[in-house]
C-alpha positions in Angstrom: -5.6 -8.4 -7.2 -5.5 -12.3 -7.6 -8.2 -14.3 -5.0 -5.0 -16.4 -4.1 -3.4 -13.0 -3.2 -6.6 -12.0 -1.2 -7.4 -15.3 0.5 -3.4 -15.9 1.5 -4.0 -12.2 3.3 -7.5 -13.0 5.4 -5.5 -16.1 6.8 -2.4 -14.0 7.8 -5.1 -11.2 9.0 -6.7 -14.0 10.9 -3.8 -15.3 12.6 -2.3 -11.8 13.3 -5.7 -11.4 15.4 -5.6 -14.8 17.0 -2.0 -13.2 18.4 -3.4 -9.6 18.7 -0.3 -8.8 16.1 -2.7 -7.1 13.8 -0.4 -3.7 14.1 3.3 -5.1 13.7 2.2 -7.7 11.0 1.0 -4.3 9.3 4.4 -3.2 9.5 5.7 -6.1 8.2 4.0 -6.0 5.2 4.7 -2.2 4.3 8.3 -3.1 4.7 7.6 -6.0 2.0 5.8 -4.1 -0.8 8.7 -1.1 0.1 11.2 -3.5 -0.4 9.8 -5.2 -3.2 8.6 -2.4 -4.8 11.9 -0.6 -4.5 14.5 -3.9 -5.8 13.9 -4.7 -8.6 16.4 -7.8 -8.3 14.1 -9.1 -5.5 11.1 -9.3 -7.8 13.3 -11.1 -10.3 14.3 -13.9 -7.4 10.8 -14.0 -6.4 9.0 -14.5 -10.4 12.4 -16.7 -11.5 11.2 -20.4 -11.6 15.0 -21.4 -12.7 15.8 -20.1 -8.9 15.3 -22.8 -6.0 12.9 -22.6 -3.5 15.4 -22.9 -0.5 17.2 -19.7 -2.4 13.9 -17.9 -2.2 13.2 -18.7 1.4 17.1 -17.8 2.6 16.9 -14.7 1.0 13.6 -13.9 2.2 15.1 -14.8 5.8 17.8 -12.7 5.2 16.2 -9.3 3.9 13.4 -9.6 6.6 15.1 -11.2 9.6 14.0 -8.8 11.8 10.2 -10.1 11.0 8.1 -12.0 13.3 6.8 -15.6 13.1 3.9 -14.7 10.9 5.5 -13.4 8.7 7.9 -15.9 7.9 5.7 -18.8 8.3 4.1 -16.2 5.2 7.1 -16.9 4.0 7.2 -20.7 4.4 3.8 -21.2 3.0 4.2 -19.1 -0.4 7.6 -21.2 -1.2 5.9 -24.2 -0.4 2.7 -24.1 -2.4 4.9 -22.1 -5.3 3.4 -18.8 -5.0 6.0 -16.5 -3.5 5.6 -14.5 -6.5 2.6 -13.2 -5.3 4.2 -11.7 -1.7 4.1 -8.1 -2.7 -0.4 -8.7 -3.5 -0.3 -11.1 -0.4 0.7 -7.8 1.5 -0.8 -5.6 -0.1 -4.1 -7.1 0.3 -3.7 -7.6 4.1 -3.4 -3.6 4.3 -6.3 -3.1 2.7 -8.2 -5.6 4.7 -7.0 -4.8 8.1 -8.1 -0.8 7.6 -11.2 -2.2 6.3 -11.4 -4.2 9.8 -11.1 -0.8 11.5 -12.5 1.5 9.8 -10.1 3.5 8.6 -8.6 3.9 5.0 -5.9 5.3 2.6 -6.3 9.1 1.5 -3.3 9.8 -1.5 -3.1 13.4 -1.8 -0.7 14.6 -4.8 0.4 18.2 -4.0 3.6 20.4 -5.6 5.3 20.5 -2.6 5.2 17.8 0.3 2.4 18.5 3.1 3.3 19.9 6.6 1.2 18.8 9.9 -1.6 21.8 9.7 -2.5 20.9 6.5 -2.5 17.1 6.9 -4.8 17.6 9.5 -7.3 19.3 7.5 -7.2 16.8 5.0 -7.9 14.5 7.2 -10.6 16.1 8.8 -12.2 17.1 5.8 -11.4 13.1 4.4 -13.4 12.3 7.7 -16.4 14.2 6.8 -16.7 13.4 3.3 -16.3 9.1 4.0 -17.2 9.2 8.1 -13.8 7.1 8.0 -10.9 8.0 9.4 -8.1 8.3 6.8 -4.5 7.9 6.8 -2.3 9.8 4.2 -0.4 9.2 1.6 1.6 12.7 0.0 2.5 12.2 -3.1 4.7 15.1 -4.4 4.3 15.9 -8.3 5.5 19.3 -8.9 3.1 19.0 -12.9 0.1 20.3 -11.2 1.9 23.3 -9.8 0.2 24.1 -7.0 -3.3 23.4 -5.0 -4.3 19.5 -4.7 -5.5 16.1 -5.9 -7.1 14.1 -3.7 -8.1 10.5 -3.9 -10.0 7.8 -1.4 -11.3 4.3 -2.5 -13.1 5.4 -5.7 -13.6 9.7 -5.0 -11.6 11.6 -6.5 -11.1 15.6 -6.2 -9.0 17.6 -7.8 -8.2 21.0 -7.1 -4.9 21.7 -8.7 -3.8 24.7 -10.8 -2.8 22.2 -13.4 -6.7 20.7 -13.8 -7.7 24.9 -13.4 -5.8 26.3 -16.6 -6.5 22.7 -18.7 -10.3 23.3 -18.2 -9.9 27.3 -18.6 -8.1 26.4 -21.9 -11.2 24.2 -23.1 -13.4 27.0 -22.2 -11.8 29.3 -24.0 -11.7 27.1 -27.1 -15.2 26.3 -27.2 
């Protein structure tokens, strides 16, 4: 993550706090992340030096027309400073900074099948017990782990997948 992206994200967070709009801006930032990740064309437009700034700004305003003033101003500033290629990084960093501010974090849980509400509640309780912080769950479905789960919170990772246990058993048997 570039230092510039962090600085822009801090500025957006500060403005959002002043206007008491941190949650709304968070939703918009998540929308930006999802849209940029899902659209190769948008990435190409944002990163292309051949496309004029006005076209980039008009494109962002059209794609994110429901976005509020703070997000619209972010588009303008990134375009003016020729840093619009940082948009997705700024959005990611905003979410990280807001989570730190709220003492929440993202728990990435990889499972073979989607988590149901009961399991999600148990995972959230375990994360709170381990870290002392609230968390939100990002469920990644990966059938290759066969069963069980892999939990990643910040720097911590706990691998309780069947695939991992089989690999460990195979290693022990080969020794």
